C-alpha positions as CSV (number, residue, x, y, z in Angstrom):
1,R,23.4,61.0,70.1
2,F,19.7,61.1,69.5
3,E,19.9,57.6,67.8
4,E,21.5,56.1,70.9
5,A,18.6,57.2,73.2
6,E,16.3,54.2,72.4
7,A,19.1,51.7,73.1
8,H,19.8,53.4,76.4
9,R,16.1,53.4,77.4
10,D,15.9,49.7,76.6
11,W,19.0,48.9,78.7
12,F,17.6,50.8,81.7
13,R,14.2,49.1,81.4
14,E,15.8,45.6,81.1
15,H,17.8,46.3,84.2
16,G,14.8,47.2,86.4
17,F,14.7,51.0,86.1
18,T,11.1,52.2,86.0
19,D,11.4,56.0,86.3
20,I,12.9,56.9,82.9
21,R,12.5,60.5,81.9
22,E,13.2,62.1,78.6
23,P,14.2,65.8,78.5
24,D,12.4,68.4,76.6
25,H,15.5,70.5,76.1
26,V,19.0,69.6,74.8
27,N,21.6,68.7,77.3
28,E,24.4,67.4,75.2
29,G,25.8,65.1,77.8
30,E,27.3,64.6,81.2
31,G,30.3,66.7,80.2
32,D,28.2,69.8,80.8
33,F,27.3,69.0,84.4
34,A,29.4,68.8,87.6
35,V,27.9,67.9,90.9
36,T,28.9,68.9,94.4
37,A,27.1,68.2,97.7
38,S,25.2,71.5,97.4
39,Y,25.0,72.4,93.7
40,L,24.6,71.2,90.2
41,L,27.0,73.2,88.0
42,A,25.7,73.4,84.5
43,G,27.6,74.5,81.4
44,R,25.7,76.2,78.6
45,G,26.6,77.9,75.3
46,F,28.0,75.5,72.8
47,R,26.2,72.3,73.1
48,S,23.6,72.4,75.9
49,S,20.5,74.6,76.1
50,P,20.2,76.8,79.2
51,L,16.5,75.6,79.2
52,S,17.8,72.1,80.2
53,H,19.0,73.5,83.6
54,D,15.5,73.7,85.0
55,E,14.8,70.1,84.1
56,A,18.0,69.0,85.8
57,Q,17.2,71.0,88.9
58,E,13.8,69.4,89.1
59,F,15.2,65.9,88.6
60,F,18.2,66.1,91.0
61,G,16.7,68.4,93.6
62,L,19.8,70.6,93.7
63,P,20.0,74.3,92.8
64,V,21.6,74.8,89.4
65,I,24.3,77.3,88.8
66,G,24.5,78.0,85.1
67,L,27.9,78.8,83.7
68,D,28.3,80.4,80.3
69,L,31.1,78.9,78.2
70,V,32.5,81.5,75.8
71,D,35.6,79.9,74.3
72,P,34.9,77.2,71.7
73,R,38.1,75.3,72.8
74,Y,36.2,74.6,76.0
75,Y,32.9,73.3,74.5
76,H,31.9,71.3,77.6
77,L,32.0,72.3,81.2
78,D,34.3,69.4,82.1
79,T,37.0,70.8,79.8
80,A,37.3,73.9,81.9
81,L,36.1,72.9,85.4
82,C,36.4,70.0,87.7
83,V,35.2,69.1,91.2
84,L,38.1,68.7,93.7
85,D,36.0,67.9,96.8
86,A,32.3,67.4,96.2
87,A,31.5,67.3,100.0
88,A,33.2,70.7,100.5
89,D,31.9,72.2,97.2
90,E,35.5,72.8,96.1
91,I,36.2,73.2,92.4
92,M,39.0,74.4,90.1
93,Y,38.3,76.1,86.8
94,Y,39.9,78.0,84.0
95,P,38.5,81.5,84.2
96,D,39.0,82.5,80.5
97,A,36.6,79.8,79.4
98,F,33.7,81.5,81.1
99,S,31.9,84.9,80.7
């Protein structure tokens, strides 16, 4: 998706966004993050670097809980976990996908 980055930056600039940040570490996509009222849940292992979690914590201002994916069938966090009620920090997940 590296080649898409410039098109995305251009779109945001054209639509008035001025605070555009580029990460230093690989976060493959939104599929490796889940947000609740209190936490940013962040998958790591197959496609996203754990080093990207500090950047996300700084940007969003929420504590990050890093979750290690261990089964290649569940290569993104959103294939094994979903938020049921963000305000109540309620999630459901498939335990065997995680260490």
